[in-house]
Structures are given as structure tokens and as C-alpha cells.
C-alpha positions as CSV (number, residue, x, y, z in Angstrom):
1,M,14.1,7.7,8.9
2,K,12.7,7.7,5.5
3,K,12.2,4.3,3.8
4,R,10.4,2.6,0.9
5,V,8.2,-0.4,1.1
6,I,6.8,-2.6,-1.7
7,L,3.8,-4.7,-0.8
8,I,1.9,-7.3,-2.8
9,I,-1.5,-8.1,-1.1
10,Y,-3.2,-11.4,-2.1
11,G,-6.8,-12.5,-1.4
12,R,-10.1,-10.9,-2.1
13,V,-8.5,-7.4,-2.5
14,Q,-10.0,-6.2,-5.8
15,G,-13.5,-4.8,-6.1
16,V,-13.6,-4.1,-2.3
17,F,-12.3,-0.5,-2.3
18,F,-8.8,-1.6,-1.3
19,R,-7.1,0.9,-3.6
20,D,-9.2,3.9,-2.5
21,S,-8.9,2.9,1.2
22,T,-5.1,2.5,0.8
23,R,-4.9,5.9,-0.8
24,R,-6.8,7.5,2.1
25,K,-4.7,5.7,4.7
26,A,-1.4,6.6,3.0
27,R,-2.3,10.3,2.7
28,K,-3.4,10.4,6.3
29,L,0.1,9.0,7.2
30,N,1.9,11.5,4.9
31,L,3.1,8.8,2.6
32,V,3.8,9.1,-1.1
33,G,3.7,6.4,-3.8
34,Y,0.9,4.5,-5.5
35,V,-1.4,1.5,-5.3
36,I,-2.4,-0.5,-8.4
37,N,-4.5,-3.7,-9.2
38,Q,-2.4,-6.5,-10.7
39,N,-3.5,-8.9,-13.4
40,D,-3.3,-11.9,-11.1
41,G,-5.9,-10.4,-8.7
42,S,-3.5,-9.0,-6.2
43,V,-2.9,-5.4,-5.2
44,K,0.6,-3.8,-5.4
45,I,1.6,-0.8,-3.2
46,I,4.8,1.2,-3.4
47,A,5.0,3.7,-0.5
48,E,7.7,6.1,0.8
49,G,7.9,8.1,4.0
50,E,8.8,7.9,7.6
51,E,9.4,4.3,8.7
52,E,7.0,4.5,11.6
53,N,4.2,5.6,9.2
54,L,5.1,2.9,6.7
55,N,4.9,0.3,9.5
56,E,1.4,1.5,10.3
57,L,0.4,1.1,6.6
58,V,1.9,-2.3,6.5
59,N,0.0,-3.4,9.6
60,W,-3.2,-2.0,8.1
61,C,-2.7,-4.0,4.9
62,Y,-3.0,-7.3,6.8
63,N,-6.7,-6.6,7.2
64,G,-7.4,-3.8,4.7
65,P,-10.9,-2.4,4.3
66,I,-13.9,-4.2,5.8
67,L,-14.9,-6.0,2.6
68,A,-11.4,-7.4,1.9
69,K,-10.2,-10.8,2.8
70,V,-6.4,-10.7,2.9
71,E,-4.7,-14.1,2.6
72,K,-1.1,-13.1,2.2
73,V,1.2,-10.0,2.2
74,D,4.6,-10.0,0.6
75,L,6.8,-7.0,1.5
76,K,10.2,-5.7,0.7
77,W,12.0,-2.8,2.3
78,E,14.2,-0.5,0.1
79,E,15.9,2.8,0.2
80,P,13.6,5.7,-0.9
81,T,14.0,7.1,-4.4
82,G,12.1,10.4,-3.9
83,E,10.3,9.9,-7.2
84,F,6.8,10.5,-5.9
85,E,5.0,13.8,-5.0
86,K,1.8,12.3,-3.6
87,F,0.0,9.0,-3.0
88,E,-2.3,8.0,-5.9
89,I,-4.2,5.2,-7.5
90,R,-2.8,3.9,-10.7
91,Y,-4.7,2.1,-13.4
């Protein structure tokens, strides 16, 4: 079943290749959406795809890439909108 998840990841998550690693992981899982750095130092992810693949991405976000230090993850599940064609980094 297709779903949408919105994640906000807090901790040492900027400047540690979190966005690029997220993009690679999401594309491997056939997810669409985007990842973006937030002004408060967090990273926001909006992803859509099969629920099983989204759960794998969510679980990955609790650790992230090797240089990251994730302190907290907020997540919200929603119905997919179908607005995305691929997964990308936004600036």
C-alpha cells in the first residue's frame, strides 16, 4: 500500500552527507519525494512509496550515515499525493 511519511531528523545531521545518503537510500527503495536542510539545523524528508519501503527508510533515519549523530526523529504518516516524480535534494 502506498503511503507518505514526513520526517524531521534532529542532531548532528547537517554537513555529514545526510541529504545525499538519504537520496541514495530512497532511490534504492523506489521512493519519491525530497530531503532538505532546515534553518534550525534539522533535516526534513518527505517520501512517498510502498509502506514497507518507507518503513525501511524510517528505520535507517534513526542512525543515518556514519558521520551523523541522530538525537531525535519526528514522523507523521499521511496519504500520498502523487506530486513527486523522483527523490531529490532540495536547497
